[in-house]
KOLFIKOL-63433 format. One line per 8 residues: number of its first residue (from 1); for each residue x, y, z of C-alpha. Coordinates in nm, 4 decimals. Layout:
BEGIN
NUM	X,Y,Z ~ ...
END
This chain:
BEGIN
1	9.0076,2.9508,-1.7226 ~ 8.7935,3.2306,-1.8645 ~ 8.4366,3.1903,-1.7380 ~ 8.1245,3.3875,-1.8284 ~ 7.8493,3.3852,-1.5656 ~ 7.5084,3.4804,-1.7044 ~ 7.2390,3.6123,-1.4698 ~ 6.9625,3.8296,-1.6114
9	6.9320,4.0442,-1.2967 ~ 7.0993,4.3503,-1.1500 ~ 7.4084,4.2476,-0.9536 ~ 7.4891,4.2679,-0.6730 ~ 7.1400,4.1979,-0.5407 ~ 6.9626,4.5143,-0.4322 ~ 6.7542,4.3412,-0.1653 ~ 6.7725,3.9721,-0.0750
17	6.8128,3.7979,-0.4095 ~ 6.8728,3.4255,-0.3583 ~ 6.9984,3.3274,-0.7040 ~ 7.1737,3.6611,-0.7449 ~ 7.3583,3.6116,-0.4156 ~ 7.4749,3.2648,-0.5184 ~ 7.5974,3.3835,-0.8611 ~ 7.7830,3.6758,-0.7041
25	7.9586,3.4587,-0.4465 ~ 8.0413,3.1977,-0.7110 ~ 8.2046,3.4636,-0.9288 ~ 8.4024,3.6023,-0.6361 ~ 8.5250,3.2532,-0.5405 ~ 8.6282,3.1696,-0.8974 ~ 8.8120,3.5010,-0.9250 ~ 8.9968,3.4406,-0.5966
33	9.1105,3.1039,-0.7361 ~ 9.2776,3.2801,-1.0277 ~ 9.0109,3.2371,-1.2955 ~ 8.9063,3.5266,-1.5189 ~ 8.5355,3.5949,-1.4671 ~ 8.3059,3.7808,-1.7038 ~ 7.9665,3.8775,-1.5650 ~ 7.6775,3.9064,-1.8109
41	7.4023,4.0783,-1.6150 ~ 7.1234,4.3338,-1.6359 ~ 7.1759,4.7061,-1.6806 ~ 7.2992,4.8748,-1.3646 ~ 7.5229,4.5879,-1.2540 ~ 7.8685,4.6655,-1.1165 ~ 8.1371,4.4244,-1.0019 ~ 8.4855,4.4681,-0.8516
49	8.6149,4.1213,-0.9454 ~ 8.4818,4.0760,-1.2993 ~ 8.4236,4.2605,-1.6246 ~ 8.0520,4.3377,-1.6522 ~ 7.8777,4.2947,-1.9872 ~ 7.5251,4.4339,-1.9998 ~ 7.2585,4.1959,-2.1278 ~ 7.0883,4.3953,-2.4026
57	6.7300,4.3020,-2.4983 ~ 6.7179,4.1744,-2.8533 ~ 7.0778,4.0536,-2.8559 ~ 7.1720,3.6896,-2.8059 ~ 7.4329,3.5684,-2.5589 ~ 7.6373,3.4554,-2.8613 ~ 7.6532,3.8196,-2.9691 ~ 7.7353,3.9505,-2.6209
65	7.9840,3.7012,-2.4797 ~ 8.3400,3.8426,-2.4794 ~ 8.6040,3.6945,-2.7087 ~ 8.8213,3.4228,-2.5583 ~ 8.5716,3.2896,-2.3014 ~ 8.6256,2.9173,-2.2408 ~ 8.2881,2.8273,-2.0886 ~ 7.9530,2.9935,-2.0225
73	7.7486,2.9303,-1.7095 ~ 7.3814,3.0237,-1.7476 ~ 7.1677,3.0851,-1.4397 ~ 6.8424,3.1145,-1.6310 ~ 6.6867,2.9107,-1.9118 ~ 6.8982,3.0130,-2.2113 ~ 6.8210,3.1010,-2.5694 ~ 7.1340,2.9467,-2.7168
81	7.0828,3.0775,-3.0689 ~ 7.4092,3.0319,-3.2586 ~ 7.6212,2.9800,-2.9477 ~ 7.9182,2.7571,-3.0255 ~ 8.0975,2.7594,-2.6881 ~ 8.0832,2.5013,-2.4065 ~ 7.8189,2.5855,-2.1468 ~ 7.6209,2.4614,-1.8488
89	7.2817,2.5721,-1.7139 ~ 7.2022,2.5828,-1.3423 ~ 6.8328,2.5233,-1.2716 ~ 6.7593,2.7164,-0.9541 ~ 6.3856,2.6559,-0.9258 ~ 6.1090,2.4066,-0.9969 ~ 6.0140,2.4094,-1.3641 ~ 5.6821,2.2902,-1.5012
97	5.6475,1.9134,-1.5645 ~ 5.6102,1.9667,-1.9387 ~ 5.9389,2.1577,-1.9787 ~ 6.2337,1.9694,-2.1265 ~ 6.5563,2.1152,-1.9925 ~ 6.8965,2.1411,-2.1554 ~ 7.1222,1.8349,-2.1537 ~ 7.3856,2.0393,-1.9709
105	7.1521,2.1248,-1.6841 ~ 7.2791,2.1173,-1.3253 ~ 7.0458,2.1195,-1.0250 ~ 7.0985,2.2546,-0.6716 ~ 7.0393,1.9404,-0.4655 ~ 7.0281,1.5667,-0.5143 ~ 6.6498,1.5572,-0.4698 ~ 6.6078,1.8468,-0.7128
113	6.8065,1.6554,-0.9769 ~ 6.6347,1.3229,-0.9081 ~ 6.2914,1.4709,-0.9705 ~ 6.4047,1.5558,-1.3239 ~ 6.5679,1.2194,-1.3883 ~ 6.9200,1.3581,-1.3422 ~ 7.2121,1.3033,-1.1069 ~ 7.3855,1.6335,-1.1789
121	7.3783,1.8781,-0.8890 ~ 7.5913,2.1304,-0.7012 ~ 7.4907,2.2610,-0.3603 ~ 7.4538,2.6367,-0.3329 ~ 7.7321,2.7972,-0.1349 ~ 7.7765,3.1410,0.0177 ~ 8.0780,3.3508,0.1109 ~ 8.0514,3.3388,0.4867
129	8.3272,3.5994,0.5158 ~ 8.0687,3.8532,0.4026 ~ 7.8447,3.7608,0.6966 ~ 7.8992,3.9238,1.0349 ~ 8.0692,3.6959,1.2904 ~ 7.8004,3.7501,1.5499 ~ 7.7904,3.5980,1.8969 ~ 7.5884,3.2770,1.8639
137	7.5971,3.1944,2.2358 ~ 7.3039,3.4269,2.3076 ~ 6.9969,3.3199,2.5004 ~ 6.7496,3.1849,2.2432 ~ 6.3866,3.2391,2.3403 ~ 6.2277,3.2995,2.0023 ~ 6.1858,3.1250,1.6664 ~ 6.2075,3.2583,1.3133
145	6.0742,3.2033,0.9633 ~ 6.2812,3.3236,0.6662 ~ 6.1359,3.3245,0.3166 ~ 5.8871,3.4823,0.0795 ~ 5.5821,3.4715,0.3005 ~ 5.3508,3.5519,0.0091 ~ 5.4322,3.2115,-0.1446 ~ 5.1752,2.9668,-0.0111
153	5.4188,2.6762,-0.0580 ~ 5.6562,2.8283,0.1981 ~ 5.3772,2.7771,0.4533 ~ 5.4326,3.0820,0.6708 ~ 5.0958,3.0138,0.8369 ~ 5.2177,2.6677,0.9349 ~ 5.5322,2.8203,1.0842 ~ 5.3278,3.0643,1.2927
161	5.0993,2.7840,1.4083 ~ 5.3962,2.5673,1.5051 ~ 5.5500,2.8507,1.7080 ~ 5.2247,2.9000,1.8964 ~ 5.2084,2.5280,1.9756 ~ 5.5663,2.5525,2.1065 ~ 5.4671,2.8549,2.3215 ~ 5.7359,3.0750,2.1662
169	5.7130,3.4023,1.9730 ~ 5.8303,3.3950,1.6124 ~ 6.0028,3.6548,1.3955 ~ 5.8802,3.6551,1.0353 ~ 6.1610,3.7589,0.8024 ~ 6.0518,3.8159,0.4443 ~ 5.6859,3.9124,0.4872 ~ 5.4601,4.1855,0.6245
177	5.1521,4.1355,0.8373 ~ 4.9418,4.2707,0.5503 ~ 5.0420,4.1512,0.2040 ~ 4.8806,4.2344,-0.1279 ~ 5.1118,4.0057,-0.3250 ~ 4.9570,3.6945,-0.4756 ~ 4.6222,3.7845,-0.3165 ~ 4.5305,3.9772,-0.0023
185	4.6762,3.8211,0.3126 ~ 4.6574,3.9467,0.6715 ~ 4.7808,3.7685,0.9822 ~ 4.5858,3.8211,1.3025 ~ 4.8311,3.6170,1.5101 ~ 5.0219,3.8644,1.7271 ~ 5.2519,3.5919,1.8539 ~ 5.4326,3.6661,1.5261
193	5.6426,3.9781,1.4708 ~ 5.6698,4.0757,1.1039 ~ 5.9928,4.2370,0.9807 ~ 5.9285,4.2543,0.6038 ~ 6.2263,4.2200,0.3705 ~ 6.5365,4.2156,0.5872 ~ 6.8952,4.3224,0.5312 ~ 7.2005,4.1161,0.6190
201	7.2457,4.3329,0.9278 ~ 6.8897,4.2600,1.0432 ~ 6.9363,3.8857,0.9922 ~ 7.2586,3.9018,1.1917 ~ 7.0720,4.0721,1.4739 ~ 6.7620,3.8508,1.4827 ~ 6.8623,3.4928,1.3917 ~ 7.1371,3.4480,1.6567
209	6.8613,3.4907,1.9169 ~ 6.6377,3.2284,1.7562 ~ 6.5965,2.8743,1.8832 ~ 6.5462,2.7576,1.5252 ~ 6.4191,2.8164,1.1739 ~ 6.0603,2.6937,1.1376 ~ 6.0337,2.5975,0.7716 ~ 5.7316,2.3711,0.7098
217	5.7334,2.3955,0.3301 ~ 5.4590,2.2167,0.1385 ~ 5.6453,2.1746,-0.1873 ~ 5.9693,2.0096,-0.3016 ~ 6.2125,2.2822,-0.1910 ~ 6.5024,2.2813,-0.4439 ~ 6.7579,2.4038,-0.1899 ~ 6.6694,2.6777,0.0600
225	6.9334,2.9415,0.1369 ~ 6.7237,3.0290,0.4414 ~ 6.8330,2.6961,0.5887 ~ 7.2070,2.7417,0.5426 ~ 7.1981,3.1064,0.6533 ~ 7.0146,3.0021,0.9682 ~ 7.2742,2.7320,1.0336 ~ 7.5454,2.9963,1.0008
233	7.3817,3.1930,1.2810 ~ 7.3588,2.8828,1.4983 ~ 6.9882,2.8107,1.4470 ~ 6.8795,2.4525,1.3657 ~ 6.6043,2.3607,1.1190 ~ 6.2528,2.2507,1.2160 ~ 6.0773,2.1671,0.8937 ~ 5.8931,1.9211,0.6759
241	6.0687,1.6229,0.5130 ~ 6.0173,1.7492,0.1585 ~ 6.2472,1.8288,-0.1312 ~ 6.6068,1.8939,-0.0319 ~ 6.5428,1.9316,0.3430 ~ 6.6315,1.5717,0.4414 ~ 6.9725,1.5954,0.2715 ~ 7.0508,1.9455,0.4013
249	6.9493,1.9039,0.7650 ~ 7.2348,1.6742,0.8694 ~ 7.2434,1.6620,1.2486 ~ 7.1236,2.0211,1.2758 ~ 6.7487,1.9873,1.2943 ~ 6.4302,1.7866,1.3105 ~ 6.1834,1.7084,1.0301 ~ 5.8177,1.6088,1.0457
257	5.4942,1.6842,0.8611 ~ 5.3183,1.7215,1.1973 ~ 5.3077,2.0657,1.3593 ~ 5.2595,1.8984,1.6970 ~ 5.5744,1.6910,1.6543 ~ 5.7742,1.9936,1.5388 ~ 5.6538,2.1940,1.8377 ~ 5.7491,1.9139,2.0772
265	6.0954,1.8909,1.9222 ~ 6.1367,2.2664,1.9643 ~ 6.0300,2.2446,2.3298 ~ 6.2711,1.9572,2.3926 ~ 6.5541,2.1482,2.2269 ~ 6.7037,1.8205,2.0971 ~ 7.0473,1.9293,2.2170 ~ 7.1368,2.1232,1.9018
273	7.4669,2.3063,1.9376 ~ 7.4809,2.6516,1.7700 ~ 7.8556,2.6161,1.7069 ~ 7.8020,2.2823,1.5360 ~ 7.5337,2.4351,1.3109 ~ 7.7738,2.7148,1.2141 ~ 8.0595,2.4737,1.1442 ~ 7.8302,2.2550,0.9333
281	7.7256,2.5511,0.7138 ~ 8.0794,2.6799,0.6935 ~ 8.2258,2.3463,0.5865 ~ 7.9659,2.2204,0.3382 ~ 7.7718,2.5199,0.2052 ~ 8.0494,2.7674,0.1284 ~ 8.1216,2.9416,-0.2007 ~ 8.4658,2.7843,-0.2558
289	8.3278,2.4313,-0.2259 ~ 8.0553,2.5299,-0.4736 ~ 8.3113,2.6818,-0.7120 ~ 8.5269,2.3676,-0.7101 ~ 8.2225,2.1548,-0.7920 ~ 8.1271,2.3819,-1.0817 ~ 8.4838,2.3784,-1.2157 ~ 8.4479,2.0017,-1.2513
297	8.1307,2.0538,-1.4592 ~ 8.3030,2.3202,-1.6710 ~ 8.5907,2.0847,-1.7489 ~ 8.3531,1.8116,-1.8631 ~ 8.1691,2.0261,-2.1152 ~ 8.4956,2.1821,-2.2326 ~ 8.6126,1.8269,-2.3066 ~ 8.3061,1.7732,-2.5238
305	8.1054,1.5726,-2.2700 ~ 7.7320,1.6192,-2.2111 ~ 7.6257,1.6271,-1.8459 ~ 7.2958,1.4422,-1.8969 ~ 7.2409,1.1691,-2.1589 ~ 6.8902,1.2992,-2.2309 ~ 6.7083,1.6252,-2.1690 ~ 6.5999,1.6340,-1.8024
313	6.2257,1.6571,-1.7485 ~ 6.0227,1.6216,-1.4320 ~ 5.9353,1.2568,-1.3793 ~ 5.5710,1.1499,-1.3682 ~ 5.6100,1.0412,-1.0063 ~ 5.7538,1.3779,-0.9049 ~ 5.4853,1.5689,-1.0948 ~ 5.2061,1.3844,-0.9106
321	5.3609,1.3989,-0.5613 ~ 5.1721,1.5754,-0.2804 ~ 5.3230,1.7560,0.0161 ~ 5.0773,1.7735,0.3065 ~ 5.1375,1.9591,0.6299 ~ 4.9124,1.8574,0.9175 ~ 4.8352,2.1429,1.1545
END
């Protein structure tokens, strides 16, 4: 199969890049399965396993897509123009309630899809072979938060508060103590150590010494690569029961919207086994499993099927939902 992956970013990701990382690992998995991958990406992209086609401003995907492609996989809201090839669209984030999405939209978790009146989803997967096989039997006397700390909905403050209640220091990965993004923010809690944007090597050094990811989000998290990466390094999830978290946690964590309850669960340890967390991530959230699921979607649209009977749009119930976190 000849597959065009469209991602309007520079690939591979220069820093963290959640969506970019998923698209890259999907392309690599498809290529390893024998499929011919074309990568339509921003200027400056390079790729060893796929032909790169630069997305040129002012030109449509129909004009840019190479001849002979069987299916196109968009990873951003597309301008289809005169496109006459089968395609799907992965929705990676939470779109506004008023936005009607394409009928061939695919979401990244069951909850994510349900909130838009759809049942079409594929879990994000990563190529764990690209992650260092670190020792996960280390002594774990810290906690960690991994995410864009400037986003209020990620609730970094709640994570820091929970760590203090659990009497453990916390490493903040993805934020600085002083942030000027999305308003001026400064943390005075020196129980938290801020690492800023971290590399894969830094994550591999810090997370295997963490007792768990504290992730008290106050929004409907579509997926959360921070969760599966933490599992890979043997760290369970302590978070809120919102969005995709209940379906991702499995037996590798504890969920509550009470900081006190989360802190107590952390103190108790709950018997979480680092090896079991790693196996869980490796089995369910890997790039080959993701690629196989997407191949099924590709085949459907290539056969003339539409993935959703109507255009997905956030349901009224989902649009009015609230996500409290009690500190």
